[in-house]
C-alpha positions in Angstrom: 26.9 40.5 -1.5 25.5 37.1 -2.6 23.2 36.6 -5.5 20.5 35.5 -3.0 20.7 38.8 -1.1 20.7 40.8 -4.3 17.6 39.0 -5.4 15.9 39.8 -2.1 17.0 43.4 -2.2 15.5 43.9 -5.7 12.2 42.3 -4.5 11.8 44.6 -1.5 12.9 47.6 -3.6 10.1 46.9 -6.1 7.6 46.6 -3.2 8.7 49.9 -1.7 8.6 51.6 -5.2 5.2 50.1 -5.8 3.8 51.4 -2.5 5.3 54.9 -3.2 3.7 55.0 -6.6 0.3 54.2 -5.0 0.5 57.2 -2.7 -1.7 60.1 -4.0 0.4 62.8 -2.2 3.5 61.9 -4.1 1.9 62.8 -7.5 -0.3 65.7 -6.4 1.6 68.1 -8.8 1.1 66.1 -12.0 -1.9 65.5 -14.2 -4.6 62.8 -13.8 -3.1 60.7 -16.6 0.2 60.5 -14.8 -1.4 59.7 -11.5 -3.3 56.8 -13.1 -0.2 55.5 -14.8 1.8 55.7 -11.6 -1.0 53.8 -9.7 -1.1 51.1 -12.3 2.7 50.7 -12.3 2.6 50.6 -8.5 -0.1 47.9 -8.5 2.0 45.8 -11.0 5.1 46.1 -8.8 3.2 45.0 -5.7 1.6 42.0 -7.5 5.1 41.1 -8.9 6.5 41.1 -5.4 3.7 38.9 -4.0 4.0 36.4 -6.9 7.8 36.3 -6.6 7.5 35.5 -2.9 4.9 32.8 -3.5 7.0 31.2 -6.3 10.1 31.4 -4.2 8.4 29.6 -1.3 7.0 26.9 -3.6 10.3 26.3 -5.3 12.1 26.1 -1.9 9.5 23.6 -0.6 9.8 21.4 -3.7 13.6 21.5 -3.6 13.6 20.6 0.1 11.2 17.7 -0.6 13.2 16.4 -3.5 16.4 16.8 -1.5 15.0 14.9 1.5 13.7 12.1 -0.8 17.0 11.8 -2.5 19.2 11.6 0.6 16.8 9.7 2.9 17.7 6.3 1.4 21.4 7.0 1.7 21.2 8.2 5.3 19.1 5.2 6.4 21.4 2.7 4.6 24.7 4.5 4.9 26.5 1.3 5.8 25.1 -0.7 2.8 26.5 -0.9 -0.7 25.1 1.7 -3.1 23.3 -0.9 -5.3 21.5 -2.3 -2.2 20.5 1.2 -1.1 18.9 1.9 -4.5 17.0 -1.4 -4.3 15.7 -0.6 -0.8 14.7 3.0 -1.9 12.1 1.4 -4.2 10.4 0.0 -1.1 10.5 3.4 0.6 8.8 5.1 -2.4 5.8 2.7 -2.6 2.6 4.6 -2.3 0.0 1.9 -2.0 -0.5 0.4 1.5 -2.6 -2.6 2.6 -4.3 -2.2 6.0 -6.3 -4.5 8.2 -5.5 -7.7 6.3 -7.7 -10.5 7.5 -7.2 -14.0 6.2 -9.5 -16.8 7.2 -9.1 -20.5 6.5 -11.8 -23.1 7.1 -10.6 -26.7 7.0 -13.1 -29.5 6.3 -11.8 -33.0 6.2 -12.6 -35.0 3.1 -12.2 -38.8 3.6 -10.0 -40.6 3.1 -7.0 -38.3 3.1 -8.0 -34.8 1.8 -9.0 -31.5 3.2 -11.3 -28.8 1.6 -9.9 -25.4 2.5 -12.1 -22.3 2.1 -9.9 -19.2 2.0 -11.2 -15.6 2.5 -9.0 -12.6 2.2 -10.2 -9.2 3.2 -8.3 -5.9 3.4 -8.4 -2.2 2.6 -6.0 -0.4 0.3 -4.9 3.2 0.8 -3.2 5.4 -1.8 -0.8 7.6 0.1 0.3 9.6 -3.0 -1.2 12.9 -4.2 -2.2 11.4 -7.5 -4.8 8.8 -8.5 -3.2 5.3 -8.7 -4.3 2.1 -10.2 -4.2 -0.9 -7.9 -3.8 -4.3 -9.7 -6.2 -6.4 -7.8 -5.0 -9.9 -8.7 -6.1 -13.2 -7.3 -4.4 -16.5 -8.0 -5.1 -20.1 -7.0 -3.2 -23.1 -8.1 -5.2 -25.6 -10.2 -6.2 -28.6 -8.3 -3.7 -31.4 -7.9 -5.9 -34.1 -6.3 -8.5 -35.4 -8.7 -9.5 -38.0 -6.2 -12.0 -35.6 -4.6 -13.7 -35.0 -7.9 -13.4 -31.2 -7.6 -11.0 -28.5 -8.5 -9.6 -25.3 -7.0 -11.7 -22.2 -7.8 -12.0 -18.5 -7.1 -15.6 -18.2 -6.1 -16.1 -14.4 -5.4 -14.2 -11.1 -5.5 -15.4 -7.6 -4.6 -14.1 -4.0 -4.5 -16.1 -1.8 -2.3 -19.7 -2.3 -3.4 -19.0 -4.0 -6.7 -19.1 -7.8 -6.5 -18.2 -10.5 -9.0 -19.5 -14.0 -8.3 -17.7 -16.9 -10.1 -15.4 -14.4 -11.8 -13.9 -15.2 -15.2 -10.3 -16.6 -14.7 -7.4 -17.1 -17.1 -5.2 -20.2 -17.0 -1.6 -18.9 -16.4 1.2 -21.2 -15.6 -1.0 -23.8 -13.9 -3.0 -21.2 -11.9 -6.5 -19.7 -12.2 -5.9 -15.9 -12.3 -8.4 -13.1 -12.0 -7.2 -9.6 -12.7 -9.1 -6.4 -11.8 -7.4 -3.0 -12.1 -9.1 -0.6 -9.6 -8.6 3.2 -9.4 -7.6 4.5 -6.0 -8.3 8.2 -5.3 -5.4 10.4 -4.1 -4.6 10.7 -0.5 -6.6 13.3 1.6 -5.2 13.8 5.0 -8.5 15.1 6.4 -10.6 12.5 4.8 -8.5 9.5 3.7 -10.3 7.3 1.2 -10.1 3.5 1.7 -11.1 0.9 -0.8 -12.1 -2.5 0.6 -11.1 -5.7 -1.3 -12.5 -9.1 -0.7 -11.7 -12.5 -2.3 -13.0 -16.0 -1.7 -11.6 -19.3 -3.0 -12.0 -23.0 -2.3 -9.0 -25.3 -2.6 -8.3 -29.0 -2.0 -5.2 -30.3 -0.3 -3.8 -33.5 1.2 -4.6 -33.9 4.9 -1.1 -33.0 5.8 0.1 -29.8 3.9 0.8 -26.1 4.1 -0.4 -23.0 2.3 1.7 -19.8 2.0 0.6 -16.2 1.6 3.2 -13.9 0.2 2.3 -10.2 0.1 3.2 -8.0 -2.9 2.4 -4.8 -1.0 3.4 -3.3 2.4 0.9 -4.4 5.1 0.4 -2.5 8.3 -1.3 -5.2 10.4 -2.5 -8.8 9.8 -4.8 -11.3 11.4 -4.9 -15.0 10.4 -7.8 -17.1 11.6 -8.0 -20.9 11.0 -11.1 -22.9 11.9 -10.7 -26.7 12.0 -11.7 -29.8 14.0 -9.3 -29.3 16.9 -9.6 -32.9 18.2 -8.2 -34.2 14.9 -5.8 -31.6 13.5 -2.8 -29.5 14.6 -2.4 -26.1 12.9 0.7 -23.9 13.0 1.6 -20.5 11.5 5.1 -19.6 10.5 6.2 -16.2 9.2 8.8 -15.8 6.5 10.5 -13.1 8.5 11.7 -12.7 12.1 9.0 -10.7 14.0 10.3 -8.1 16.3 7.3 -8.7 18.5 5.8 -12.1 19.4 2.7 -13.1 17.5 -0.5 -12.9 19.5 -2.2 -16.3 19.5 -5.8 -16.6 20.4 -7.4 -20.0 21.0 -10.9 -20.1 19.6 -13.6 -22.7 20.3 -13.4 -23.9 16.7 -9.9 -22.9 15.8 -7.0 -20.5 16.3 -6.2 -16.9 15.4 -2.8 -15.2 15.1 -2.3 -11.4 15.1 0.8 -10.0 13.4 1.0 -6.5 14.9 3.9 -5.2 12.8 4.4 -4.5 9.1 4.8 -7.1 6.5 7.0 -6.0 3.6 6.6 -6.9 -0.1 7.9 -10.4 -0.6 7.3 -11.4 3.0 4.4 -13.4 4.3 3.5 -16.5 6.3 2.7 -20.2 6.1 -0.3 -22.0 7.5 0.5 -25.6 8.2 -1.9 -28.4 9.2 -1.6 -32.1 9.9 -3.7 -34.9 11.4 -2.5 -35.5 14.9 -1.5 -39.0 14.1 1.0 -37.7 11.4 4.1 -35.8 12.4 4.1 -32.1 11.3 7.5 -32.6 9.7 5.9 -34.9 7.1 3.9 -32.0 5.5 3.7 -31.9 1.7 4.5 -28.5 0.2 1.8 -26.9 -1.9 2.8 -23.9 -4.1 0.6 -20.9 -3.7 1.0 -17.5 -5.5 1.4 -14.1 -4.0 -1.5 -12.0 -2.9 
């Protein structure tokens, strides 16, 4: 007989003994004190059985969860080297997910050879874990390169749900204006999932032929990129840093173009928005470094 069967046999034996001790007919020939003692002992044995079964179920569930979590990465990446599997498992264990990421660019030509770009980023974050998590809401823009326009790149507004910060205080870090805002995200509730909406606005200045990348630091479920611009004067393209499994959905708007990325974007992946005056080949674009979002 295995140890598991012995454990189960002892549990059910204690349950049967507890039920017998609770039967008045079994102790009809003894005094009231012994009846009370037998009843209390029976109650204790029944409670012990119930508690043991609950603990046994909880422990098994936890062990199965831990086992599944431990082997899932090895099963999925069974053909990969161990060190690469461990690296990928970090992505599988991420609990914060970005949903409905909408990025809007508004291009305004500034003579003679510059463009003012208004950038709006809007999305919701969901904490998929059972514990409260802190989301590091960080916005970065590179400090202006083109002093000829007499203006500089700025973060103009940020918000988290109903809390809004206009002209937020920014730190100068490695040639970027950076605003950091840690926001608490509630634990995941399957029946009533809580979503926190984040919004950021910035204005930046570029050469009339340039590109601007967005690199995500969090897994994204779906993304829409909208660019408004003078269509008679400019060409605009969007390139992803990964090979999409499904073709991007391109929508031609009256005053611009929208692209829908209807598949996940993983941390470290993103896209490039490129623009150029129609008289200048797109291959002559000047790279502009932009930070992660």
